[in-house]
N, C-alpha and C positions, 0 to 999 in steps of 0.2 A: 648239176654242180650243188652239193650243199653249202650252206651258209649258216654263221649262228653268229652272234655279238662274241668277239673273245673276252673271255673272263679270264679265272682262274686256270694256270696250267693244271694239266690234268682233268680237265672238264670231261664229263663222260661220253661215250660216243652214243649218238642217236640211235644207232642200227642194233649194236650189243651190249652196250653199258658198259665196257672196259674203258680205262683212262685213255687219253690223247695226251701227245706230246708235240712240241713246235718243233717245227723242221722246216728246212726249204726243199720244195720237190721240184720235179719237171712236170708241165702239165701238156699233154699232146690233144692237138686238136684237128680233125680232118675236115678240110674247108677246100670246095673247088676240086675235089680228087686230089689234094695235096696234103700231107701231112705236115704239121706247123708244131714245132716245140717252144713252149715259154718255159726258160729256165730260172732256177733259183726263186720258184713262187713262195712265199711264204703260207704254210698252213699248219693245221692242228690235224695230225695223223693218228688214228686209231692204233693202241699198240697191239690188239687182238686180230682185227678185221682189214687194217690198213684204209681205212675208208679216210678221204682227204677231206677237210673242211678249211674254208675260207672265210674271212671277214669280210664285211661288206663292201668295204673300198678295193680290196684284192679281187673281188668277183666282177666289181664294175669295171677294172682294169681290163682283165680278161676278156668281159664282153665287149668292150670298147674296141681291143684289137680284133675281135672275132666279128663284129659289125662292120669295120672298115677293111673286112676282107684279107687281113695280115699282109698288108702292103710290103712290098719288097725293100723299098727304101728305109724301112723301119727294123730291118732285120739286124740283130747284132752280126751274124754270120750266117753260112750256110755250111751242109753238111751233106753227104751221100748217104742214104739209108738202104741197108740190105733188106731186103724181102724174101722170107721163106713160107714154104708151104709145109702143112702138117703131114703131109703124104711123102716128103722126102724126094721122090720119083714119081714118073709117070705111070710106071708098072703098078705100081703101090695104088694109085689114085684111081687106075681103071680096076683094080681089083674089087676095091670098094664100090665104086660106082655099077660095078656089075656087068663090065662091058672089056672088051681085048684092048690091049695098048696098041695104038696107031704108031707104026714105027716109019 
């Protein structure tokens, strides 16, 4: 996670130098084999490369949730998550892997 002290709006991105803008983003963290989403996180987002930056307090809050293991009793809500593969189907994956599809 990148962080910097929030200063003037449009502070340059440390990666590409483009301006950043204040936004609220969703942060996703895999922990214990589960996907966790933290909604409406204040961030500075690069206009060009979309890198997200967080102030020290926000980063600390994200780190505390992660260190606590994302306790379910603190969850605002839960939602199902669809899982996809880039292959679309087993035949395409088998072709990429150089093997025949098992039917």
